DRENKOLLO-88281 format. One record per residue (C-alpha): x negated, y, z. Coordinates in steps of 0.05 Angstrom, whole numbers. Each point is the difference from the previous one (the first is absolute). Example, Ala and Ser with C-alpha at 12.3 -4.5 7.8 and 13.67 -1.06 7.14 Angstrom:
+--------+--------+--------+
!     c1 !     c2 !     c3 !
+--------+--------+--------+
!   -246 !    -90 !    156 !
!    -27 !     69 !    -13 !
+--------+--------+--------+
//
This chain:
+--------+--------+--------+
!     c1 !     c2 !     c3 !
+--------+--------+--------+
!  -1652 !    -31 !   -833 !
!      2 !    -73 !     24 !
!     65 !     11 !     37 !
!     34 !     28 !    -62 !
!    -25 !    -58 !    -42 !
!     30 !    -49 !     50 !
!     67 !     37 !     -1 !
!      1 !     -1 !    -76 !
!    -14 !    -74 !      0 !
!     58 !    -12 !     47 !
!     45 !     41 !    -45 !
!    -20 !    -42 !    -60 !
!     15 !    -65 !     37 !
!     68 !     25 !     23 !
!     19 !     15 !    -72 !
!    -30 !    -64 !    -28 !
!     65 !    -21 !    -35 !
!     -4 !     62 !    -44 !
!    -75 !      2 !    -14 !
!    -26 !     -8 !    -71 !
!    -56 !    -48 !    -17 !
!    -68 !     15 !     31 !
!    -28 !     37 !    -59 !
!     61 !     44 !     -8 !
!     -1 !     15 !     75 !
!    -72 !     22 !     -5 !
!     21 !     49 !    -54 !
!     54 !     28 !     46 !
!    -53 !     12 !     54 !
!    -44 !     34 !    -51 !
!     54 !     52 !    -13 !
!    -12 !     29 !     68 !
!    -63 !     39 !     14 !
!     -9 !    -28 !     70 !
!     38 !    -37 !     54 !
!    -18 !     57 !     45 !
!     51 !     44 !    -37 !
!     57 !    -41 !     27 !
!     47 !     42 !     44 !
!     14 !    -26 !     70 !
!     62 !     24 !     37 !
!     47 !    -20 !     55 !
!     76 !      6 !     -7 !
!     67 !    -33 !      9 !
!    -25 !    -65 !    -31 !
!    -65 !     -5 !     39 !
!    -70 !     10 !    -26 !
!      1 !     16 !    -74 !
!    -56 !     -5 !    -51 !
!     10 !     33 !    -68 !
!    -46 !     -8 !    -60 !
!    -21 !     58 !    -44 !
!     53 !     18 !    -51 !
!     51 !    -37 !     44 !
!     -8 !    -65 !    -39 !
!      0 !    -43 !     63 !
!     23 !      9 !     72 !
!     -1 !    -44 !     61 !
!     40 !     10 !     65 !
!    -15 !    -42 !     62 !
!     43 !      1 !     62 !
!      6 !    -43 !     61 !
!     60 !     -3 !     48 !
!     12 !    -30 !     68 !
!     65 !     -8 !     39 !
!     -3 !    -13 !     75 !
!     65 !    -21 !     35 !
!     25 !    -15 !     70 !
!     70 !    -31 !      7 !
!     41 !    -26 !     58 !
!     35 !    -48 !     13 !
!    -20 !    -21 !    -70 !
!    -13 !     27 !    -70 !
!     44 !    -41 !    -47 !
!     70 !     21 !    -21 !
!     52 !    -48 !     28 !
!     38 !    -36 !    -55 !
!     40 !    -54 !     36 !
!     30 !    -11 !     69 !
!    -58 !    -45 !     18 !
!    -49 !     57 !    -14 !
!     31 !     39 !     57 !
!     -5 !    -57 !     50 !
!    -71 !    -21 !    -17 !
!    -53 !     22 !     50 !
!    -41 !     57 !    -28 !
!    -65 !     31 !     24 !
!    -27 !     70 !     -7 !
!    -52 !      5 !    -55 !
!    -56 !     46 !    -22 !
!    -26 !    -13 !    -69 !
!    -32 !     27 !    -62 !
!     62 !     -4 !    -42 !
!    -31 !     20 !    -66 !
!    -70 !     11 !    -26 !
!     -5 !     20 !    -73 !
!    -51 !     18 !    -52 !
!     26 !     41 !    -59 !
!    -37 !     13 !    -65 !
!     26 !     40 !    -58 !
!    -17 !     50 !    -54 !
!     -4 !      4 !    -76 !
!    -46 !    -26 !    -55 !
!    -17 !     28 !    -69 !
!     60 !     46 !      1 !
!     35 !     36 !     58 !
!     65 !    -34 !    -20 !
!    -28 !    -71 !      3 !
!      5 !    -14 !     74 !
!    -14 !    -60 !     45 !
!     14 !    -18 !     72 !
!    -11 !    -59 !     47 !
!     14 !    -10 !     74 !
!    -27 !    -53 !     46 !
!     25 !    -21 !     69 !
!    -64 !    -12 !     40 !
!     33 !    -33 !     60 !
!     36 !    -55 !    -38 !
!    -46 !     -4 !    -61 !
!     56 !     16 !    -50 !
!     -7 !     37 !    -66 !
!     65 !     41 !      3 !
!     -2 !     44 !    -62 !
!    -39 !      0 !    -65 !
!     26 !     39 !    -59 !
!    -17 !     41 !    -61 !
!     43 !     61 !    -17 !
!      3 !     35 !    -67 !
!     29 !     68 !     18 !
!    -11 !     42 !    -62 !
!     70 !     27 !     -7 !
!     48 !     23 !     53 !
!     59 !    -34 !    -32 !
!    -33 !    -68 !    -13 !
!    -52 !    -36 !     42 !
!    -21 !    -73 !      3 !
!    -22 !    -40 !     60 !
!    -31 !    -70 !     -2 !
!    -22 !    -42 !     59 !
!     28 !    -12 !     70 !
!     36 !     53 !     42 !
!     61 !     13 !     43 !
!     61 !      8 !    -44 !
!     37 !     66 !      9 !
!     65 !    -36 !     18 !
!      6 !     32 !     69 !
!    -28 !     67 !     23 !
!    -12 !    -26 !     70 !
!    -44 !    -57 !    -24 !
!    -35 !     40 !    -55 !
!    -23 !     54 !     48 !
!    -66 !    -22 !     32 !
!      3 !    -28 !     70 !
!    -47 !     56 !     19 !
!     50 !     53 !    -23 !
!     62 !    -26 !     36 !
!     37 !     46 !     47 !
!      9 !    -54 !     52 !
!    -50 !    -53 !     22 !
!     23 !    -47 !    -55 !
!     56 !    -14 !    -48 !
!     72 !    -17 !     20 !
!     31 !    -68 !     13 !
!     23 !     -1 !    -73 !
!    -69 !     -5 !    -29 !
!    -11 !    -74 !     12 !
!     63 !    -22 !    -36 !
!      4 !     50 !    -57 !
!    -71 !     18 !    -21 !
!    -24 !    -25 !    -68 !
!    -71 !     18 !     22 !
!    -61 !    -13 !    -44 !
!      6 !    -35 !    -67 !
!    -44 !    -10 !    -61 !
!     21 !     25 !    -68 !
!      9 !     61 !    -43 !
!     41 !     64 !     10 !
!     22 !     60 !    -40 !
!     15 !     64 !     40 !
!      4 !     74 !     -9 !
!     38 !     64 !     12 !
!     51 !     31 !    -48 !
!      1 !     72 !     23 !
!     55 !     39 !    -33 !
!     27 !     68 !     18 !
!     28 !     13 !     69 !
!     29 !    -63 !     31 !
!    -11 !    -42 !    -63 !
!    -62 !    -31 !     31 !
!     -9 !    -75 !      5 !
!    -55 !    -49 !     18 !
!      2 !    -73 !    -21 !
!    -35 !    -67 !     11 !
!     10 !    -65 !    -39 !
!    -43 !    -62 !     13 !
!     -6 !    -73 !    -20 !
!    -39 !    -40 !     51 !
!    -14 !    -73 !     17 !
!     46 !      2 !     61 !
!    -43 !    -47 !     43 !
!    -28 !     52 !     48 !
!    -69 !     25 !     17 !
!    -60 !    -37 !    -28 !
!     43 !    -52 !    -37 !
!    -40 !    -29 !    -58 !
!     58 !    -36 !    -33 !
!     75 !     -2 !     -5 !
!     44 !    -57 !     25 !
!     44 !      1 !    -63 !
!     13 !     39 !    -64 !
!     38 !     56 !     36 !
!    -30 !     68 !     14 !
!     20 !     56 !     47 !
!     31 !     62 !    -32 !
!      1 !     67 !     37 !
!     27 !     69 !    -15 !
!      8 !     65 !     37 !
!     32 !     65 !    -22 !
!    -10 !     62 !     43 !
!     35 !     66 !     -7 !
!    -43 !     58 !     25 !
!     61 !     40 !     20 !
!    -34 !     67 !     11 !
!    -53 !     -6 !    -54 !
!    -58 !    -31 !     39 !
!    -22 !    -72 !     11 !
!    -14 !    -13 !     74 !
!    -44 !    -60 !    -16 !
!    -20 !    -53 !     49 !
!    -53 !     38 !     39 !
!     36 !     -2 !     67 !
!     65 !     12 !     37 !
!    -19 !     62 !     40 !
!      5 !     71 !    -28 !
!    -74 !     15 !     13 !
!      1 !     54 !    -54 !
!     58 !     38 !     34 !
!     36 !      9 !    -67 !
!     28 !     70 !     -7 !
!     48 !    -23 !    -54 !
!     43 !    -63 !     10 !
!    -18 !    -64 !    -37 !
!     44 !    -61 !     -7 !
!      4 !    -66 !    -38 !
!     53 !    -52 !    -13 !
!    -24 !    -67 !    -26 !
!     30 !    -67 !    -20 !
!    -43 !    -62 !     -8 !
!     14 !    -72 !    -17 !
!    -40 !    -65 !     -5 !
!     16 !    -71 !    -22 !
!    -43 !    -62 !      7 !
!      3 !    -76 !      2 !
!    -52 !    -36 !     42 !
!     -7 !    -43 !     63 !
!     -5 !     63 !     42 !
!     54 !     39 !     37 !
!    -47 !     54 !     28 !
!    -67 !     32 !    -13 !
!    -53 !     33 !     43 !
!    -73 !     20 !     -3 !
!    -14 !    -75 !     11 !
!     37 !    -18 !    -65 !
!     64 !    -40 !    -11 !
!     38 !    -29 !     59 !
!     69 !    -19 !     25 !
!     55 !     30 !     42 !
!     33 !    -40 !     57 !
!     46 !    -52 !    -29 !
!    -38 !     -5 !    -66 !
!    -58 !    -44 !     21 !
!      8 !    -45 !    -60 !
!    -45 !     27 !    -55 !
!      5 !    -35 !    -67 !
!    -23 !     30 !    -67 !
!     53 !     48 !    -26 !
!     48 !    -16 !     57 !
!     24 !     70 !     16 !
!     27 !     55 !    -44 !
!     -9 !     66 !     36 !
!     38 !     63 !    -21 !
!    -14 !     64 !     40 !
!     22 !     72 !     -3 !
!    -20 !     62 !     40 !
!     29 !     70 !      2 !
!    -48 !     51 !     29 !
!     -2 !     73 !     21 !
!    -55 !     47 !     25 !
!     -2 !     74 !     18 !
!    -52 !     49 !     26 !
!      6 !     73 !     20 !
!    -36 !     45 !     50 !
!    -27 !    -56 !     44 !
!     63 !    -43 !     -3 !
!     -2 !    -67 !    -36 !
!     52 !    -52 !    -15 !
!      2 !    -67 !    -35 !
!     50 !    -57 !     -4 !
!     10 !    -66 !    -36 !
!     60 !    -46 !    -11 !
!    -18 !    -72 !    -18 !
!     37 !    -60 !    -28 !
!    -32 !    -67 !    -15 !
!     31 !    -61 !    -31 !
!    -33 !    -68 !      7 !
!     28 !    -55 !    -45 !
!    -24 !    -71 !     13 !
!     -3 !    -30 !    -70 !
!    -14 !    -70 !     27 !
!     59 !     -2 !     49 !
!     63 !     16 !    -40 !
!    -19 !     73 !     -8 !
!     14 !     14 !     73 !
!     -4 !     75 !      9 !
!    -22 !     40 !     60 !
!      5 !     76 !      1 !
!    -43 !     43 !     45 !
!     11 !     74 !     12 !
!    -29 !     56 !     41 !
!    -15 !     74 !      4 !
!    -42 !     50 !     38 !
!      0 !     75 !      9 !
!    -62 !     37 !     23 !
!    -17 !     72 !     16 !
!    -58 !     40 !     26 !
!    -12 !     73 !     20 !
!    -56 !     46 !     18 !
!     38 !     34 !     57 !
!    -49 !     58 !      2 !
!     37 !     26 !    -61 !
!     58 !     15 !     47 !
!    -33 !      6 !     69 !
!    -64 !     40 !      9 !
!    -19 !    -39 !     62 !
!     -1 !    -67 !    -37 !
!    -71 !    -24 !    -16 !
!    -16 !     11 !    -73 !
!    -30 !    -69 !    -14 !
!     58 !    -38 !     32 !
!     56 !    -32 !    -40 !
!     61 !    -36 !     27 !
!     32 !    -55 !    -42 !
!     60 !    -45 !      8 !
!     26 !    -62 !    -37 !
!     62 !    -43 !      2 !
!      2 !    -65 !    -39 !
!     54 !    -54 !     -6 !
!    -10 !    -69 !    -31 !
!     49 !    -56 !    -16 !
!    -36 !    -65 !    -19 !
!     65 !    -29 !    -29 !
!     61 !     42 !    -17 !
!     45 !    -61 !      8 !
!    -18 !     -5 !     73 !
!      9 !     50 !     57 !
!    -74 !      5 !     16 !
!    -33 !     68 !      5 !
!    -67 !     27 !     24 !
!     -8 !     75 !     14 !
!    -62 !     41 !     14 !
!     -3 !     70 !     31 !
!    -69 !     32 !      4 !
!    -29 !     66 !     25 !
!    -71 !     20 !    -16 !
!    -48 !     58 !     11 !
!    -58 !     13 !    -48 !
!    -60 !     43 !     18 !
!    -37 !     17 !    -64 !
!    -74 !     14 !     10 !
!    -11 !      1 !    -75 !
!     66 !    -17 !    -33 !
!     12 !    -75 !    -10 !
!    -76 !     -9 !     -6 !
!     -7 !      6 !     75 !
!     62 !     -5 !     43 !
!     26 !    -28 !     65 !
!     71 !    -29 !      4 !
!     41 !    -20 !     60 !
!     65 !    -37 !    -12 !
!     56 !    -32 !     40 !
!     51 !    -46 !    -32 !
!     65 !    -31 !     22 !
!     28 !    -63 !    -32 !
!     71 !    -28 !      1 !
!     17 !    -70 !    -25 !
!     72 !    -24 !     -7 !
!     31 !    -65 !    -24 !
!     70 !    -28 !     11 !
!    -26 !    -38 !     61 !
!    -61 !     40 !     23 !
!    -16 !     72 !     15 !
!    -62 !     38 !     23 !
!     -3 !     74 !     12 !
!    -56 !     51 !     10 !
!    -59 !    -46 !     -6 !
!    -58 !     50 !      5 !
!    -69 !      2 !    -32 !
!    -54 !     52 !      8 !
!    -59 !     10 !    -47 !
!    -56 !     51 !     -7 !
!    -46 !      3 !    -61 !
!    -61 !     38 !    -24 !
!    -10 !      0 !    -75 !
!    -64 !     29 !    -29 !
!    -29 !      4 !    -71 !
!    -67 !     25 !    -21 !
+--------+--------+--------+
//
């Protein structure tokens, strides 16, 4: 029984922010006949421990991502990026610890995620999900502004996200969000998200000014089912088609012109970072579709950067990508069942007032040993970069990646 006692102690520590005073917690323990009656299982979220009467649960999962890339791993963003000498690299790209579950009631949920390699606390949040039509989230998480970013890096169809991600992701923020699903009859089915957050990025403990970030997303579940953000591939081989159409928007004023898992940062040309310097207005139109092993998703982005300290100088960025995948064994009996082929095309304009464009074309093959929890991906990408005075064509990159969760 010592092992179970240790596990229960770890569970209590992971939920410390929700624990009652010591005496009250002792009363909670007394409600259960014995720790030995806890149920232990293994599922999609790792090892799961469930208390009697389902008052508490704890899920623990670890994940590792091993990657080889040549001639380099980073997405090229400028002409100089193409000319810089790059070296082949093998690395542990991600190493994560994920802990989640519920406390007191099945609808009072918690989750946190830690990046072991970089020592970053990525996510920590409490979710009140008692009703389908209205839920509340408090903490730090990736805003649902873009499907590509919201889907876990371990559930991507290609090795990583497209060239658009760096410039358009809103990434992780701290605040509060209302979300839910308004499921009517037939096609009258919508999901929504509305959040007010600090707008200073991951792990920010203060704001630079009085302005907050405001975010909203409205999603039409066209055929009466919400595809969610579980992954891009049609692992379930849907026998009925499912599709979504979503529109999202965000506005913020801060020193930052981009966000990432490292927090707030700047895009090229916006190195000056004064409090409240930049007003950012972004929109995204998004589609997704799955049917019988075929999957599709796309996004169209527009981002306006207004420099409030320099005569409201405005720069507009735009870009889009289309992506598709297919389990070809659905059409060809000789095609291996675990093998998926995926393609992506992305185009990015860092300034719509200038004739500068960066394009990405990628082809990938996924071999699923156990869905996205254990898969091997091989990818080849071609990049084109064009300005009024410079042009590069068919710059190639090859990557192979093993992603495993347990």
